[in-house]
C-alpha positions as CSV (number, residue, x, y, z in Angstrom):
1,M,71.8,93.7,66.3
2,S,71.8,90.6,64.2
3,E,73.2,87.3,65.3
4,E,76.1,87.6,62.9
5,T,77.0,91.1,64.3
6,R,77.0,89.7,67.8
7,R,79.3,86.8,66.9
8,R,81.7,89.1,65.1
9,A,81.8,91.5,68.1
10,A,82.3,88.5,70.5
11,R,85.2,87.2,68.3
12,I,86.9,90.6,68.6
13,A,86.0,91.4,72.2
14,A,86.8,88.1,73.8
15,P,90.6,88.1,73.1
16,L,90.7,91.8,74.1
17,V,89.0,91.1,77.4
18,F,91.3,88.1,78.0
19,L,94.4,90.2,77.3
20,L,93.2,92.9,79.7
21,A,92.5,90.4,82.4
22,V,96.0,88.8,82.0
23,T,97.6,92.2,82.1
24,V,95.9,93.2,85.3
25,A,96.8,89.9,86.9
26,V,100.5,90.3,86.0
27,V,100.6,93.9,87.3
28,L,99.0,92.8,90.6
29,V,101.3,89.8,91.1
30,R,104.4,91.9,90.3
31,A,103.3,94.7,92.7
32,G,102.7,92.1,95.5
33,L,106.2,90.5,95.0
34,R,108.0,93.8,95.0
35,A,109.1,95.1,98.4
36,P,108.2,98.8,99.0
37,E,111.3,100.9,98.6
38,D,110.6,103.1,101.6
39,E,110.1,100.2,104.0
40,P,112.7,97.8,105.3
41,A,112.8,94.4,103.7
42,S,112.3,92.6,107.0
43,T,109.2,93.0,109.0
44,A,110.8,91.6,112.2
45,P,110.8,94.0,115.2
46,P,114.1,95.7,115.8
47,A,116.4,94.0,118.2
48,A,116.9,95.6,121.6
49,V,120.1,97.7,121.5
50,A,122.4,97.2,124.4
51,P,123.3,100.5,126.1
52,E,126.6,102.0,124.8
53,T,129.2,102.9,127.3
54,V,132.4,104.8,127.2
55,V,135.4,104.7,129.5
56,V,136.3,108.0,131.0
57,G,139.9,109.0,130.1
58,E,142.4,111.3,131.8
59,G,141.1,114.9,131.6
60,D,137.7,113.9,130.2
61,T,134.7,116.0,131.3
62,L,131.0,115.5,130.7
63,V,131.2,118.2,128.1
64,S,134.0,116.6,126.1
65,I,132.4,113.1,126.3
66,A,129.0,114.6,125.2
67,E,130.7,116.3,122.2
68,R,132.5,113.2,121.1
69,Q,129.4,111.0,121.4
70,G,127.0,113.5,119.8
71,T,124.8,113.9,122.8
72,T,124.2,116.5,125.6
73,V,125.5,116.8,129.1
74,A,121.8,116.7,130.3
75,E,121.3,113.3,128.5
76,L,124.5,111.9,130.0
77,R,123.4,113.0,133.5
78,R,119.9,111.4,132.8
79,L,121.5,108.1,131.8
80,N,124.0,108.1,134.7
81,P,122.1,109.4,137.7
82,G,124.7,108.4,140.2
83,I,127.7,110.2,138.7
84,D,129.4,113.2,140.2
85,P,130.1,115.4,137.1
86,V,132.9,117.3,139.0
87,Q,134.8,114.1,140.0
88,L,134.9,111.9,137.0
89,E,137.6,109.2,137.4
90,P,139.7,107.7,134.6
91,G,138.4,104.1,134.0
92,Q,134.9,104.9,135.1
93,R,132.2,103.7,132.7
94,L,129.5,106.1,131.5
95,R,126.3,105.1,129.6
96,V,125.9,107.3,126.5
97,R,122.9,105.7,124.9
């Protein structure tokens, strides 16, 4: 290759290489700034959730409370080990979560 051919190739290739480098840099910066859509925006750990409780009403049973709260009787008994499922009293608080 002659010197003239090399200069001509460099005059064409240099702007193309520069354009390619700028394009790659822009894509990388934009990808870094964009939050992933499947992850929450915050990376803070979730706050501890206080246990939810319900107040037993007149005529409530563990079955009716479990159905309303979207849980099971077994889960209610696990969360409330000291309750007597046969003698629920109105006003009594039960942990449901």
